[in-house]
MARLODREN-633975 format. One record per residue (C-alpha): x, y, z. Coordinates in steps of 0.1 Angstrom, whole numbers, padded with zeros to 4 digits, always signed. Layout:
XYZ...
END
This chain:
-0065+0182+0268-0031+0199+0266-0002+0176+0264+0031+0170+0245+0035+0143+0219+0061+0117+0228+0077+0120+0194+0083+0157+0201+0099+0149+0235+0124+0126+0219+0131+0151+0191+0134+0182+0212+0143+0167+0246+0168+0194+0255+0139+0219+0253+0118+0200+0279+0145+0185+0301+0141+0195+0338+0106+0208+0331+0072+0196+0341+0055+0180+0311+0022+0163+0305+0020+0132+0282-0009+0109+0272-0008+0074+0259-0014+0037+0264+0005+0014+0287+0025-0010+0265+0042-0027+0295+0049-0021+0331+0072-0037+0357+0075-0035+0394+0103-0039+0420+0106-0032+0457+0116+0004+0453+0107+0014+0418+0079+0008+0392+0082+0015+0355+0056+0022+0329+0063+0021+0292+0039+0046+0276+0032+0050+0239+0009+0076+0222+0013+0064+0186+0034+0094+0175+0067+0076+0180+0079+0040+0177+0098+0046+0210+0080+0043+0243+0085+0069+0270+0095+0053+0303+0076+0066+0334+0097+0061+0366+0078+0058+0398+0099+0062+0430+0077+0041+0454+0094+0055+0485+0081+0090+0477+0049+0083+0458+0018+0067+0476+0007+0035+0460-0029+0047+0459-0018+0074+0434-0006+0050+0407-0019+0015+0413-0048+0017+0388-0023+0028+0361-0003-0004+0363-0024-0022+0336-0013-0031+0301-0036-0013+0276-0048+0014+0300-0050+0050+0287-0032+0075+0309-0025+0112+0313+0007+0115+0332+0025+0146+0346+0061+0147+0357+0095+0161+0352+0114+0151+0321+0149+0137+0329+0179+0129+0307+0185+0091+0307+0217+0075+0296+0199+0043+0286+0166+0057+0272+0175+0092+0261+0147+0107+0282+0124+0094+0308+0096+0109+0329+0099+0112+0367+0063+0104+0379+0043+0132+0394+0007+0124+0390-0016+0102+0368-0051+0103+0355-0065+0070+0342-0085+0081+0311-0095+0045+0302-0089+0015+0324-0081-0019+0309-0091-0053+0325-0069-0084+0326-0086-0100+0296-0070-0074+0273-0057-0096+0244-0023-0078+0241-0009-0087+0275+0022-0104+0261+0050-0085+0243+0050-0107+0212+0021-0122+0194+0019-0141+0161+0007-0121+0130-0020-0148+0125-0034-0140+0160-0032-0103+0155-0052-0106+0123-0081-0118+0144-0081-0085+0164-0076-0059+0137-0092-0033+0159-0065-0037+0185-0034-0046+0165-0024-0009+0157-0014-0008+0194+0015-0032+0188+0049-0020+0178+0049-0040+0146+0017-0024+0133+0025+0010+0146+0056+0008+0124+0036-0005+0094+0010+0022+0095+0036+0049+0101+0053+0038+0068+0020+0036+0050+0012+0072+0060+0047+0083+0049+0045+0066+0016+0010+0081+0009+0024+0116+0016+0055+0109-0005+0032+0099-0034+0013+0131-0033+0045+0151-0029+0062+0135-0059+0032+0143-0082+0027+0178-0069+0064+0186-0074+0061+0173-0110+0030+0193-0121+0004+0166-0119-0031+0173-0110-0048+0150-0085-0082+0138-0098-0109+0117-0081-0124+0091-0104-0157+0073-0097-0158+0044-0072-0191+0033-0087-0188+0026-0124-0207+0010-0153-0175-0002-0172-0148-0028-0165-0114-0013-0172-0096-0047-0173-0123-0066-0192-0120-0094-0167-0155-0093-0152-0143-0100-0117-0162-0070-0101-0184-0064-0072-0220-0054-0082-0236-0024-0066-0274-0026-0063-0304-0013-0043-0327-0042-0054-0340-0065-0027-0323-0099-0024-0356-0117-0032-0369-0093-0059-0392-0109-0084-0376-0100-0118-0383-0121-0148-0353-0110-0169-0319-0094-0164-0330-0062-0182-0360-0059-0159-0337-0063-0129-0314-0035-0139-0343-0013-0151-0356-0013-0115-0321-0007-0100-0309+0027-0088-0289+0037-0119-0312+0019-0143-0283-0003-0155-0256-0025-0140-0232-0008-0116-0200-0020-0101-0172-0011-0077-0143+0001-0098-0112-0021-0105-0093+0009-0118-0097+0046-0124-0076+0045-0156-0103+0050-0182-0116+0081-0165-0081+0091-0158-0073+0091-0195-0103+0114-0200-0090+0138-0175-0054+0137-0188-0065+0146-0223-0075+0180-0210-0052+0184-0180-0020+0169-0195-0007+0150-0164-0029+0136-0137-0029+0109-0111-0056+0091-0091-0050+0076-0057-0079+0058-0041-0096+0025-0033-0102-0002-0059-0119-0035-0057-0115-0070-0073-0139-0099-0067-0112-0125-0073-0115-0157-0053-0078-0155-0045-0064-0163-0010-0027-0156-0016-0005-0133+0005-0005-0107-0023-0042-0103-0031-0070-0084-0014-0105-0076-0025-0101-0039-0015-0068-0021-0019-0055+0014-0028-0041+0021-0062-0020+0050-0076-0026+0056-0114-0008+0084-0132-0017+0092-0168+0006+0113-0189-0001+0129-0223+0027+0133-0249+0045+0103-0234+0054+0069-0250+0065+0037-0233+0101+0048-0228+0089+0080-0211+0066+0063-0187+0092+0037-0178+0115+0066-0168+0088+0082-0148+0080+0049-0130+0116+0043-0120+0120+0079-0108+0087+0076-0088+0097+0044-0070+0131+0058-0061+0115+0090-0048+0091+0071-0026+0119+0049-0011+0142+0079-0005+0114+0098+0013+0106+0068+0036+0143+0063+0044+0146+0100+0054+0113+0103+0074+0109+0068+0089+0144+0059+0101+0132+0042+0134+0106+0022+0115+0130+0010+0088+0156+0001+0115+0129-0019+0133+0119-0038+0101+0155-0044+0093+0161-0060+0127+0128-0079+0131+0113-0086+0097+0139-0086+0068+0176-0086+0076+0194-0062+0052+0163-0042+0044+0179-0008+0046+0208-0019+0024+0183-0033-0001+0164+0000-0003+0196+0021-0006+0206-0003-0034+0174+0003-0053+0179+0041-0051+0215+0039-0064+0211+0013-0092+0197+0016-0127+0168-0007-0131+0173-0035-0156+0152-0039-0188+0144-0069-0209+0117-0078-0234+0092-0105-0226+0107-0127-0254+0142-0124-0239+0128-0131-0204+0112-0163-0216+0145-0174-0231+0164-0167-0199+0138-0187-0179+0141-0216-0203+0178-0217-0201+0179-0213-0163+0179-0251-0156+0152-0244-0130+0123-0267-0124+0093-0243-0123+0059-0253-0111+0044-0235-0141+0059-0244-0175+0075-0216-0194+0065-0210-0230+0061-0179-0251+0026-0166-0246+0023-0177-0210+0016-0151-0182+0047-0149-0160+0041-0163-0125+0056-0151-0093+0082-0179-0093+0093-0167-0128+0094-0130-0117+0114-0138-0086+0140-0158-0105+0145-0130-0129+0148-0103-0102+0165-0123-0074+0188-0147-0092+0194-0134-0127+0194-0096-0127+0195-0092-0089+0177-0058-0090+0144-0043-0101+0135-0052-0137+0112-0038-0164+0099-0066-0187+0085-0050-0219+0065-0060-0250+0042-0087-0237+0020-0108-0259-0012-0089-0268-0034-0118-0258-0024-0117-0221-0027-0080-0217-0055-0055-0215-0074-0042-0246-0063-0006-0243-0025-0012-0247-0008+0001-0279-0002-0027-0304+0034-0030-0316+0043-0033-0353+0050-0070-0350+0012-0076-0346+0018-0100-0317+0030-0078-0288+0019-0046-0271+0039-0016-0257+0034-0027-0221+0058-0033-0192+0057-0047-0157+0081-0036-0131+0093-0066-0111+0111-0063-0078+0130-0089-0057+0109-0105-0030+0076-0094-0044+0074-0099-0082+0052-0075-0101+0048-0041-0084+0038-0018-0113+0018-0025-0145+0025+0001-0172+0017+0007-0208+0014+0032-0237-0022+0034-0247-0036+0026-0281-0046+0057-0299-0057+0041-0332-0095+0040-0331-0098+0010-0355-0072-0010-0337-0087-0003-0303-0122-0013-0315-0108-0045-0330-0091-0054-0297-0123-0048-0278-0144-0069-0302-0119-0097-0300-0125-0098-0262-0162-0097-0266-0166-0062-0251-0197-0041-0259-0184-0010-0277-0216+0009-0268-0205+0007-0231-0173+0026-0239-0186+0053-0262-0170+0081-0242-0136+0063-0240-0136+0057-0277-0144+0094-0283-0110+0102-0269-0094+0086-0300-0116+0108-0323-0112+0142-0308-0076+0153-0306-0059+0121-0294-0023+0122-0284+0003+0096-0275-0002+0089-0238+0009+0064-0212+0003+0055-0176+0008+0029-0149-0008+0014-0118+0009+0008-0085-0008-0010-0056-0001+0010-0024+0000-0022-0004+0026-0038-0027+0050-0009-0023+0044-0010+0015+0053-0047+0015+0085-0041-0005+0096-0012+0017+0089-0029+0050+0096-0065+0042+0060-0074+0054+0051-0107+0037+0013-0107+0037-0009-0080+0022-0033-0084+0051-0007-0068+0073-0004-0037+0051-0041-0029+0054-0059-0016+0085-0090-0038+0079-0081-0063+0052-0110-0075+0029-0103-0109+0014-0125-0137+0002-0148-0149+0030-0135-0122+0054-0153-0089+0059
END
């Protein structure tokens, strides 16, 4: 049905003012008085509602009474007027109720708790809060593609179903067509009767396949869903999330750090430019000073410190941490937030982590203890990017895998890359939901996903 987007009306109001226009949307709120009724209509294209003004003295009640229902879907025709208070509003002419909405509609009130809204994920995009979240999510996704396209990367699609474990952690979802009560005497018999004839999992990362693509295409990125079967119920973890993973040939750790910083700044700049209303909303309602924080990130040089230096800073901080700090420990969120929020007060790259707490594929440093890896830590969130130069020495890579008990025969193709024309190459992984949380101030990853998948919740 032919109609004009509400966003377009607010953007080009002068073009439509005084003209008859048709709009569609859902009733966010309505109010009534003796002489005038008002409907706040939203179609999802703009954070602003378009106010429909009904002059009751000239409009029969029968023509609009069914439209006065929160949640109802309407097609409204009327003349667009300039409004000192609202910018523009629509003088009611006629309405067609496309979808009525009864009084038990769960979003009758203006404000609901996020906990309540998580119980109705199918309806929460109709709230202003989640309309803003998903507008920013869309803008960030587009900005990611734009950055890589402008910098000569090729977008590749790595498998969602895989036979290998990139992280070596084993916390993966199994994919099977076998019946739940199948009568199999051994594990090998079980997999022999499965669809692929071997164990298959949902991917935790597209990195290994991404490296394979990069060694022919030079610079690539993946952007798709990844899955982790961790029994974690924190505000930062989900079982299904979207991940961005560039892989760059002829690049060492310093190169990829520079790319990661430029990438983050590019995304934030793009969102500030294209989502001003949403950022203003989050600044007012979610995180005071958000816009200033984001502008500060764009204008500052990210800090850099080695893991060993970071441990010394934490030890000398005088802070009582829940998790003790010793060289060789994995940095916890409380450690990361102290470094970014209290000590450096800006985003921070921590480099050269102990090899024992990092993945097998990371390049081993000359000291024999650390690897050429870095995490980008940001205030309010902690780790947002994991990054490393990849090990290209075949013997060292095989030794690292054996040390972790990984079957080399399962990684034959990956190991071949180190035999046939290997080059220095590096890459990183960024969780889409993590950057959404940072840019919006949203505190729970469940509120950055349309339908969050977490332990015990499908």
